[in-house]
C-alpha positions in Angstrom: 202.5 59.5 87.8 203.5 63.1 87.0 207.2 62.1 87.5 206.8 59.4 84.8 205.3 61.9 82.4 208.0 64.4 83.0 210.6 61.7 82.4 209.1 60.8 79.0 208.9 64.4 78.0 212.5 64.9 79.1 213.6 61.8 77.1 211.9 63.2 74.0 213.5 66.6 74.5 216.9 65.2 75.3 217.0 62.7 72.2 214.9 64.4 69.5 217.1 63.0 66.7 216.9 59.4 67.9 213.1 59.6 68.2 212.8 61.1 64.7 215.1 58.3 63.3 213.0 55.5 64.9 209.8 57.1 63.8 211.0 57.5 60.2 212.4 53.9 60.2 209.1 52.5 61.3 207.3 54.6 58.7 209.7 53.4 56.0 209.3 49.7 57.0 205.5 50.0 57.0 205.6 51.7 53.7 208.0 49.1 52.3 205.8 46.3 53.5 202.7 47.9 52.2 204.5 48.4 48.8 205.7 44.8 48.8 202.2 43.6 49.5 200.7 45.9 46.9 203.3 45.0 44.2 202.9 41.3 45.0 199.1 41.6 44.7 199.4 43.6 41.5 202.0 41.5 39.8 201.2 38.0 41.1 199.1 37.3 38.1 201.3 38.9 35.4 202.1 36.8 32.4 199.0 34.7 32.7 200.1 33.2 36.0 196.6 33.2 37.4 193.5 31.6 35.8 190.9 33.7 34.1 187.6 33.6 35.9 185.8 34.1 32.6 186.3 30.3 32.0 184.3 29.7 35.2 181.1 30.7 33.5 181.7 27.8 31.0 183.2 25.5 33.5 181.9 21.9 33.2 183.5 19.3 35.4 184.6 16.0 33.8 181.8 13.5 33.7 182.5 9.9 34.9 181.9 6.8 32.9 179.4 4.5 34.5 179.5 0.7 34.6 176.3 -1.4 34.6 175.7 -5.1 35.4 174.3 -7.6 32.9 170.7 -6.7 34.1 171.3 -3.0 33.9 171.9 -2.3 37.5 174.6 0.3 38.4 178.0 -1.1 39.5 180.5 1.8 39.7 181.8 5.0 38.2 185.1 5.4 36.4 186.7 8.8 36.2 189.4 11.1 37.6 186.6 12.8 39.6 183.3 11.1 40.3 180.7 13.8 40.4 177.0 14.4 39.9 176.0 18.1 39.7 173.1 19.5 41.6 171.6 23.1 41.8 171.9 25.1 45.0 168.1 25.1 45.5 168.2 21.2 45.5 170.8 21.2 48.4 169.0 21.4 51.8 169.7 24.4 54.0 171.0 22.1 56.7 173.7 20.8 54.4 174.7 24.3 53.3 174.8 25.5 56.9 177.0 22.5 57.9 179.6 23.3 55.3 179.5 27.1 55.9 179.8 26.8 59.6 182.7 24.3 59.4 184.7 25.8 56.6 183.9 29.6 56.5 181.5 30.9 59.1 181.8 34.5 57.8 181.2 33.4 54.2 178.2 35.7 53.7 179.9 38.7 55.2 183.3 38.8 53.5 184.2 39.5 49.9 186.5 36.5 49.3 189.0 37.1 52.1 188.2 36.7 55.7 190.5 39.4 57.1 189.6 38.7 60.7 190.6 35.1 60.4 193.7 35.9 58.3 195.0 38.4 60.8 194.4 35.9 63.6 196.4 33.2 61.8 199.3 35.7 61.1 199.5 36.7 64.7 199.5 33.1 65.9 201.8 31.9 63.2 205.0 32.3 65.3 203.6 29.8 67.8 201.4 27.5 65.6 202.8 28.0 62.1 200.4 28.2 59.2 198.9 24.8 59.7 195.5 26.4 60.7 195.2 28.1 57.3 192.7 30.9 56.5 191.2 29.7 53.2 187.7 30.8 52.7 185.1 28.8 50.7 185.8 31.1 47.7 189.6 30.6 48.0 189.1 26.8 48.2 186.9 27.0 45.1 189.6 28.9 43.2 192.2 26.2 44.2 189.9 23.3 43.3 188.7 24.6 40.0 192.0 25.7 38.7 194.6 23.2 40.0 196.9 23.8 37.0 197.4 27.5 37.9 197.1 27.3 41.7 199.2 24.5 43.2 198.6 22.9 46.6 202.0 23.7 48.0 202.0 25.5 51.3 203.4 29.0 50.4 202.6 32.7 50.7 202.6 32.9 46.8 199.8 30.3 46.6 197.7 32.1 49.3 198.1 35.4 47.5 197.0 33.7 44.2 194.0 32.2 45.9 193.0 35.5 47.5 193.4 37.4 44.2 191.3 34.9 42.2 188.8 34.7 45.1 188.3 38.5 45.0 187.6 38.4 41.3 185.1 35.5 41.7 183.3 37.4 44.4 183.1 40.5 42.1 181.5 38.5 39.3 179.2 35.9 41.1 176.8 36.1 43.9 177.2 34.0 47.1 174.6 31.4 46.1 176.4 30.6 42.8 179.8 30.4 44.6 178.4 28.1 47.2 176.8 25.9 44.5 180.1 25.6 42.6 181.9 24.8 45.8 179.5 22.1 47.0 179.7 20.4 43.6 183.5 20.6 43.4 184.8 19.8 46.8 186.7 16.5 47.3 184.9 14.4 49.9 187.0 11.3 49.8 186.4 7.7 48.7 186.5 8.9 45.1 183.5 11.2 45.6 183.5 14.8 44.4 180.6 17.0 45.3 177.9 16.5 47.9 175.5 14.6 45.7 178.0 11.9 44.8 179.3 11.7 48.3 175.8 11.3 49.7 175.1 8.5 47.3 178.4 6.7 48.0 178.3 7.0 51.8 174.5 6.9 52.5 173.0 5.5 49.4 170.6 8.4 48.9 170.4 11.8 47.4 171.7 14.9 49.2 168.1 16.1 49.2 167.3 13.4 51.8 170.1 13.8 54.3 169.4 14.5 57.9 171.4 16.7 60.2 173.8 14.0 61.4 174.5 12.9 57.8 175.0 16.5 56.6 177.5 17.0 59.4 179.3 13.8 58.4 179.9 15.2 54.9 180.9 18.6 56.2 183.5 17.0 58.4 185.4 15.5 55.4 187.0 18.5 53.7 189.5 18.9 56.6 191.0 15.5 55.8 188.9 13.2 53.5 191.1 10.1 53.9 191.4 10.4 57.7 187.7 10.9 58.4 186.4 8.5 55.8 183.3 7.0 57.5 183.7 3.7 55.7 187.2 2.9 56.8 187.3 4.9 60.1 183.8 5.1 61.5 184.9 6.1 65.0 187.0 9.0 63.7 184.2 10.1 61.4 181.6 10.1 64.3 184.0 12.1 66.5 184.6 14.7 63.8 180.9 14.8 62.9 180.0 15.6 66.5 182.5 18.5 66.4 180.7 19.9 63.4 177.4 19.6 65.1 178.7 21.4 68.2 180.0 24.3 65.9 176.6 24.6 64.4 175.0 24.7 67.8 177.4 27.4 69.1 176.7 29.5 66.0 173.0 29.3 66.5 172.2 27.3 63.4 170.6 24.4 65.3 169.0 24.1 68.8 170.4 22.2 71.7 167.9 19.5 71.4 168.6 19.0 67.6 172.3 18.9 68.4 171.8 16.2 71.1 169.7 14.0 68.8 172.2 14.3 65.9 175.1 13.4 68.1 173.3 10.3 69.2 172.3 9.3 65.7 174.1 6.0 64.6 176.3 6.0 61.5 174.2 4.2 58.9 176.2 3.7 55.7 175.0 2.3 52.4 175.8 -1.3 51.4 178.3 -1.7 48.6 175.8 -2.4 45.8 174.0 0.9 46.4 177.1 3.0 47.0 178.9 1.8 43.8 181.6 -0.3 45.5 180.6 -3.7 44.2 183.2 -6.1 42.7 186.2 -3.7 42.9 188.6 -6.3 41.3 186.2 -6.7 38.4 185.8 -3.0 38.0 189.5 -2.4 37.9 190.0 -5.2 35.4 187.4 -3.7 33.2 188.9 -0.2 33.7 192.2 -1.4 32.4 190.6 -2.8 29.2 188.6 0.4 28.7 191.6 2.6 29.3 193.5 0.7 26.6 190.6 1.2 24.2 189.5 4.7 24.9 192.3 6.5 26.9 191.3 9.9 28.2 187.8 9.6 26.6 186.9 7.1 29.3 187.5 9.7 32.1 186.1 12.8 30.6 183.1 12.0 28.3 180.8 10.0 30.5 180.6 6.7 28.7 178.1 4.0 29.5 179.7 0.6 29.9 177.4 -2.5 30.0 179.3 -5.5 31.5 178.7 -9.2 32.0 178.8 -9.1 35.8 175.9 -10.6 37.7 175.4 -8.7 41.0 173.4 -11.5 42.7 176.1 -14.1 41.8 178.8 -11.7 42.9 177.2 -11.3 46.3 176.7 -15.0 46.7 180.4 -15.7 45.9 181.6 -13.0 48.3 179.6 -14.5 51.1 180.6 -18.1 50.4 184.3 -17.3 49.9 184.6 -15.2 53.1 182.6 -17.6 55.2 184.9 -20.4 54.2 188.0 -18.3 54.7 187.0 -17.4 58.3 186.1 -21.1 59.0 189.6 -22.1 57.9 191.2 -19.4 60.1 189.1 -20.3 63.0 190.5 -23.9 63.0 187.3 -25.7 62.0 189.3 -27.9 59.6 192.3 -28.3 61.9 194.9 -26.0 63.6 195.7 -22.8 61.6 199.0 -21.1 62.5 199.0 -18.0 60.3 197.8 -14.5 61.1 194.1 -14.2 60.6 192.4 -11.4 58.7 190.7 -10.0 61.7 194.0 -9.9 63.7 195.7 -8.2 60.8 193.1 -5.4 60.6 193.2 -4.8 64.3 197.0 -4.5 64.4 197.9 -3.0 61.0 200.1 0.0 61.1 198.9 2.9 59.0 195.8 3.3 56.9 196.8 1.5 53.8 198.0 -2.1 53.3 201.3 -3.2 51.9 199.8 -5.1 48.9 201.3 -8.4 50.0 199.1 -9.7 52.9 200.1 -12.1 55.6 196.6 -13.6 56.1 194.8 -16.3 54.1 193.9 -15.0 50.6 191.3 -16.2 48.2 190.2 -15.8 44.6 186.9 -16.7 42.8 185.9 -16.6 39.2 182.6 -17.6 37.6 181.7 -17.4 33.9 179.2 -18.6 31.4 180.8 -21.4 29.4 178.7 -20.7 26.3 180.2 -17.3 25.6 182.9 -16.7 28.3 180.9 -13.9 30.0 182.5 -13.3 33.4 179.7 -13.3 36.0 181.8 -13.1 39.2 185.3 -11.9 39.9 187.0 -11.8 43.3 190.7 -11.1 43.4 191.3 -11.0 47.1 189.6 -10.5 50.5 190.1 -6.7 50.8 190.6 -4.4 47.8 191.5 -1.5 50.0 194.3 -3.4 51.6 195.6 -5.1 48.5 194.6 -4.3 44.9 196.6 -7.2 43.5 194.0 -9.2 41.6 194.8 -12.9 42.3 192.2 -14.1 39.8 193.9 -12.4 36.9 197.5 -11.5 38.0 198.7 -14.3 40.3 200.9 -17.1 39.0 200.1 -20.2 41.1 200.6 -23.9 40.8 197.3 -25.5 39.7 198.0 -29.0 41.2 195.6 -31.6 40.2 193.2 -29.1 38.5 195.6 -29.4 35.6 195.1 -33.2 35.3 191.9 -33.0 33.1 194.1 -31.5 30.4 196.4 -34.5 30.5 193.4 -36.9 30.4 191.9 -35.0 27.5 195.1 -35.6 25.6 194.8 -39.3 26.4 191.2 -39.4 25.2 192.2 -37.6 22.0 195.0 -40.1 21.5 192.8 -43.2 21.6 192.7 -44.1 25.2 189.3 -44.9 26.7 188.0 -44.6 30.3 188.7 -48.2 30.9 192.3 -48.0 29.6 194.6 -49.3 32.4 197.3 -47.0 33.9 200.0 -48.0 36.3 199.8 -46.6 39.8 202.9 -48.2 41.2 206.1 -46.7 42.6 208.1 -44.6 40.2 211.5 -43.1 40.6 212.9 -40.5 38.1 216.7 -40.3 38.3 219.0 -37.7 36.8 222.8 -38.1 36.9 224.3 -35.8 39.4 221.0 -34.8 41.1 218.7 -36.3 43.7 216.0 -38.6 42.5 212.4 -37.6 42.4 209.8 -40.1 43.5 206.3 -38.7 42.9 203.8 -39.9 45.6 200.1 -40.1 45.9 198.3 -38.0 48.5 197.7 -41.1 50.7 201.2 -42.4 50.2 199.7 -45.6 48.8 199.7 -47.3 45.4 196.8 -49.1 43.7 198.6 -50.9 40.9 196.8 -51.2 37.5 193.6 -49.0 37.6 191.3 -47.7 34.9 191.9 -44.2 33.5 188.5 -43.1 35.0 189.5 -44.2 38.5 192.9 -42.6 38.2 191.2 -39.2 37.4 188.4 -39.2 40.0 190.7 -40.4 42.8 193.3 -37.9 41.6 196.2 -40.4 41.6 199.5 -38.7 41.0 201.9 -41.5 40.0 199.5 -43.0 37.4 199.0 -39.5 35.9 202.8 -38.9 35.7 203.2 -42.3 33.9 200.3 -41.5 31.6 201.7 -38.1 30.7 205.2 -39.5 30.0 203.5 -42.1 27.8 201.9 -39.4 25.8 205.0 -37.1 25.9 205.5 -33.8 27.6 205.1 -31.9 24.3 201.8 -33.5 23.6 200.5 -32.3 27.0 202.0 -28.8 26.5 200.3 -28.5 23.1 197.0 -29.6 24.7 197.4 -27.0 27.4 197.9 -24.3 24.7 194.7 -25.5 23.0 192.9 -25.1 26.4 194.1 -21.4 26.6 197.1 -21.8 29.0 199.7 -19.2 27.9 202.2 -19.4 30.8 205.6 -21.2 30.5 205.3 -25.0 30.8 208.7 -26.6 30.9 208.9 -30.2 29.5 209.3 -31.9 32.9 207.3 -35.0 34.0 206.1 -32.9 37.0 203.9 -30.8 34.7 201.4 -33.6 34.4 200.4 -33.1 38.0 200.3 -29.3 37.9 203.8 -28.1 38.8 203.9 -25.3 36.1 202.4 -22.0 37.2 199.2 -20.7 35.6 196.9 -17.7 35.8 193.7 -18.7 37.6 191.5 -17.0 34.9 193.1 -19.1 32.2 192.8 -22.3 34.2 189.2 -21.8 35.1 188.1 -20.6 31.7 189.9 -23.7 30.2 187.1 -25.8 31.8 184.6 -24.2 29.4 185.8 -26.7 26.9 184.2 -29.4 29.1 181.1 -27.6 30.1 180.5 -26.5 26.4 181.2 -30.0 25.0 184.4 -29.2 23.3 184.3 -25.5 22.6 186.4 -23.2 24.8 185.2 -19.7 25.3 187.7 -17.0 26.2 186.7 -14.9 29.3 185.2 -11.5 28.5 183.6 -8.8 30.6 182.3 -6.0 28.2 179.0 -6.3 26.3 179.1 -2.9 24.7 180.1 0.7 25.3 177.9 3.7 24.5 178.4 7.4 24.5 176.0 9.9 26.2 173.9 9.9 23.0 173.4 6.1 23.2 175.6 5.4 20.2 177.6 2.2 20.4 181.3 2.9 20.4 182.6 -0.7 21.0 181.0 -4.1 21.0 183.6 -6.9 21.5 182.9 -10.2 20.0 183.3 -13.3 22.2 186.0 -15.7 21.1 185.2 -19.4 20.8 187.7 -22.2 19.9 187.1 -25.9 19.2 189.3 -27.8 21.6 187.7 -31.3 21.8 185.2 -33.1 19.7 181.7 -33.4 21.3 182.4 -37.1 21.9 185.7 -36.5 23.6 184.4 -33.7 25.7 181.4 -35.8 26.8 183.6 -38.7 27.9 185.7 -36.2 29.9 182.6 -34.7 31.5 181.3 -38.1 32.5 184.6 -39.0 34.1 184.7 -35.6 35.9 181.2 -36.2 37.2 182.7 -39.0 39.2 185.0 -36.6 41.0 181.9 -35.2 42.6 179.9 -38.4 42.9 182.6 -40.6 44.5 186.0 -39.0 44.1 188.2 -36.3 45.7 185.2 -33.9 45.8 182.7 -36.3 47.1 181.8 -33.8 49.8 180.0 -31.7 47.2 177.6 -34.7 46.6 177.3 -35.5 50.3 176.3 -31.9 51.0 173.2 -32.3 48.9 174.3 -30.8 45.6 173.0 -33.4 43.1 172.6 -31.3 39.9 174.5 -32.5 36.8 178.0 -31.2 37.4 181.7 -32.1 37.0 184.9 -30.7 38.4 188.3 -31.3 39.8 190.1 -30.6 43.1 193.7 -29.4 43.4 196.2 -29.5 46.2 199.7 -28.4 45.5 203.1 -29.1 47.0 203.1 -29.1 50.8 199.5 -27.7 50.9 200.4 -24.2 49.7 197.5 -23.9 47.3 194.0 -25.5 47.4 191.6 -25.4 44.4 188.3 -26.5 43.2 187.0 -25.8 39.7 183.6 -27.1 38.9 180.9 -26.6 36.3 177.4 -27.2 35.1 176.2 -26.8 31.5 175.6 -23.1 32.0 178.1 -22.0 34.7 181.7 -22.5 35.6 183.2 -21.5 38.9 186.7 -21.8 40.3 187.9 -21.3 43.9 191.4 -20.8 45.2 192.9 -20.3 48.7 196.5 -19.7 49.6 198.9 -17.2 51.0 200.6 -14.4 49.1 204.0 -15.7 50.2 203.5 -19.4 49.4 203.6 -21.6 52.5 201.6 -24.5 53.9 198.0 -23.4 54.7 197.6 -26.1 57.3 198.5 -29.7 57.9 196.7 -32.1 55.6 195.3 -29.2 53.4 193.1 -30.5 50.6 191.2 -28.8 47.8 188.2 -31.0 48.4 188.0 -30.0 52.0 189.0 -26.3 52.0 188.0 -25.0 48.6 185.1 -27.2 47.4 182.7 -26.1 50.2 182.8 -22.5 49.0 182.0 -23.7 45.5 179.1 -25.8 46.8 177.6 -23.0 48.9 177.8 -20.6 45.9 176.3 -23.0 43.4 173.5 -24.1 45.8 172.5 -20.4 46.4 172.7 -19.6 42.6 170.5 -22.5 41.6 167.9 -21.6 44.2 167.3 -18.5 42.1 167.6 -19.9 38.6 166.4 -23.0 36.8 168.4 -26.2 37.2 171.0 -26.8 34.5 170.4 -29.4 31.8 172.5 -32.5 31.7 174.8 -32.9 28.7 173.2 -34.8 25.8 175.1 -38.0 24.9 176.4 -38.0 21.3 175.0 -40.7 19.1 178.5 -42.1 18.5 179.0 -42.9 22.2 178.5 -46.6 22.8 178.2 -48.6 26.1 179.9 -51.8 27.0 180.0 -54.0 30.1 183.6 -54.5 31.0 185.8 -56.0 33.7 187.6 -53.0 35.3 190.7 -55.1 36.2 191.4 -55.9 32.6 189.6 -53.3 30.6 188.1 -56.0 28.5 184.6 -57.2 27.9 183.0 -59.1 30.8 182.5 -62.8 30.8 180.3 -65.0 33.0 183.5 -65.7 35.0 184.2 -62.1 36.0 183.4 -61.2 39.6 180.3 -59.0 39.8 182.1 -56.4 41.8 184.6 -55.9 39.0 182.0 -55.5 36.2 180.7 -52.1 35.2 179.1 -50.2 32.3 181.6 -48.0 30.5 181.2 -45.4 27.7 183.4 -45.4 24.6 183.8 -43.3 21.5 182.7 -45.6 18.7 185.8 -47.4 17.5 187.7 -47.3 20.8 185.6 -49.9 22.7 187.2 -53.3 23.6 186.4 -56.2 21.3 188.1 -59.0 23.3 186.6 -60.9 26.2 188.3 -60.7 29.6 190.8 -63.6 30.1 191.6 -62.9 33.7 188.8 -65.0 35.2 187.4 -68.4 34.6 188.9 -71.5 32.8 191.0 -69.3 30.4 192.3 -67.0 33.1 196.0 -66.2 33.1 197.1 -66.4 36.7 200.1 -64.3 36.0 198.0 -61.2 35.5 196.8 -59.7 38.9 193.5 -58.0 39.4 193.3 -54.5 40.8 195.2 -54.4 44.0 193.2 -54.2 47.2 196.4 -54.2 49.3 198.4 -51.1 48.3 202.1 -51.6 47.4 204.4 -50.4 50.2 206.2 -47.1 49.8 209.6 -48.8 49.7 210.3 -52.4 49.0 213.5 -53.6 50.8 216.0 -55.5 48.7 214.6 -54.4 45.3 217.3 -53.8 42.8 216.4 -50.9 40.5 217.7 -51.3 37.0 217.7 -48.0 35.0 215.9 -48.2 31.6 215.5 -45.7 28.9 212.0 -44.6 27.8 211.4 -42.6 24.6 208.1 -40.8 24.7 206.6 -39.5 21.4 208.1 -36.0 21.9 211.6 -37.5 21.6 211.0 -40.0 18.8 212.9 -39.4 15.5 210.9 -37.4 13.0 208.4 -36.1 15.5 208.1 -32.3 15.2 205.3 -31.0 17.5 203.5 -28.0 16.2 202.0 -25.7 18.8 198.2 -26.1 18.9 198.3 -29.2 16.7 196.7 -32.5 17.6 198.5 -35.8 17.2 196.7 -38.4 15.2 194.8 -40.9 17.4 196.7 -44.1 18.2 195.0 -47.5 18.6 196.3 -49.3 21.7 195.9 -53.0 22.6 194.0 -52.8 25.8 195.4 -56.2 26.8 198.8 -54.7 27.3 199.8 -54.1 30.9 202.8 -53.6 33.0 203.0 -56.6 35.3 206.1 -55.4 37.2 205.5 -55.0 40.9 208.8 -53.2 41.6 209.6 -49.5 41.4 210.8 -48.5 38.0 213.7 -46.2 37.5 213.7 -44.0 34.4 216.9 -42.5 32.9 215.8 -38.9 32.2 219.0 -37.6 30.8 217.0 -36.5 27.7 215.3 -33.7 29.7 216.2 -31.2 32.5 215.9 -32.6 35.9 213.0 -31.7 38.2 214.1 -30.4 41.6 214.2 -33.1 44.2 211.6 -33.1 47.0 210.9 -35.3 50.0 208.9 -38.4 49.2 205.9 -37.2 51.1 205.3 -34.3 48.7 202.1 -34.3 46.8 203.7 -32.7 43.7 207.2 -31.5 42.9 208.3 -27.9 43.7 207.3 -24.8 41.7 208.8 -24.3 38.3 209.6 -20.7 39.2 213.0 -20.0 40.8 213.2 -20.4 44.6 212.5 -17.3 46.6 210.3 -15.6 44.0 207.0 -14.2 45.1 203.7 -14.4 43.2 203.1 -11.8 40.6 
């Protein structure tokens, strides 16, 4: 021991110059470092680089705009930061302690900078880096209140700025005020800023009513709001919550017994209606409209927006749509080969979805036909996974749900429900391209059938013939009248729904039927008020006359048969017997299934499909897959509201007893099974007696076929003929939106040919060839494109 001391003394005496140099160097480095720190501290805020804390006294966070349902109930908030301010005395001590113990346990001892924690981080930084951080509550407040001056980049300069501003804040305000500002400012994820808003969104109650477990759940969020979001990741949230509870126990803020009870407390989150997460697709659709109208004012001035949404109907639709989707995925309607929603969620990589989902998607829209008020909007199965609104943004083939537009054009142009259309094989041939032979769903043909039967049985071939008889441009003009704005090429395939449409336009088009001729454009906003209650905007619903009341009533009566005995007969069989009409839709190879139905006071449309169009399942049908969701929804809705009235028959509608095989007035010789009562607009009813039966019958005119024509007749020689529909006749100049004058047709005329007819279609672009088993031809959009 003495020897060591002597050696040290001898080293000092032997090398005095070296020792003095080392000592002076260390002193210089320390002084240099201290000078650098001091100069950085003194000059960091020069040139207005740091915010002035004087503005903190007048600081008022941006207020969110609030959306309300048609009955005044709260729906959601719109704003850059959703926040409700509360005083510190209204925040329970347990909530304050949870945040202080988690974020800054020496908050009440330091003056803005926790030097103990800072030194510890600096010493450990060579091993752990600066990921641990040493921001105090006051430093976090400085960063959150002044994001323009203090960035979020990880750097020493940012930390020094935070510390400088934190010291100034501590010098001006007491701890209670600082904590109050912090608890009202902090980002707690899920669009919630401040403890009051977060408490409402996560637990559906005020921060004043939180228990220990719930307070710890909120205090767990500032570390990583997205990662510990209790809505999306409940297991992570509980694990982090329990860590916070343990910290509180170790610091003596709660007892061991309280900690044990809080850790065992189940995570009880608020439902979507209470937490302001209802109808996210509708909310985003409305937000886009408000943003275009008000801009920044929407996010800063706390507007009150009263909408048309019906929360009860929205809930009914969500349940019905999801229940049916899960039934399809489970194989209840036959083998289902695609990935299910549940499997996707369980195996998805990452926290956010890609936007284009591999599982079965759906859309639902309901509106009041009288004014176009949107009562329900569902744009997909999971807004968090995919924000693409399929009700508004998707372009999909409508299939047979487009047919009522074709039949409306026929009624407007003098046809009656008993007018005979030809459901026999048809081949469309284009030089140099494969032929297209449209087929019916059952691959059978019924020959001559009434217009009414062709619609309610959803016959494709007879509809194509009818549309070609009217002319493609006539049908396109009619679609424009019905509010369809998408591109509709003049191909024969458009008559059976090959041209893409937006679901919202297709579904709202049916308001022309439900409202007896008047189409109402969809709308979602009743009025917008400022915080003083002054009305800033009150949009006026748009209504357009599309059909006469008589024409619309005839269409409604034919579409009632779709439900009573047609392709949607399952609706009637399930017990829904209220006055209603509708139409099913199934597109090429079963890629889309639809049902759009209506009563006098409510329209609803359902769609199922995949984002990357492919066959949903074998034998997919709109009447089987989509109509049940509509039926469930309507049944639940009309349990809560009065039954809808039937449509009053206009005085000019007349009734005649006719033979359905000829479309003429019945005679005593007509078989009873072929005689029915039919409705006509006065002036279009038949005036001749049936000549197909009895002593004056013409044996060359067959009755309605009971034995369907075979798909292919061997040995038939097909002779091309040229047909010139009205759109191609000389002197015909269609005007968009204009009606053609009614034409009177001799109802005794009929096509008696029993062989396939080949049409020379060199006058129009060729439809793409498809196998003969297709329900409708391929999409109009180029191959390989994805839905928009």
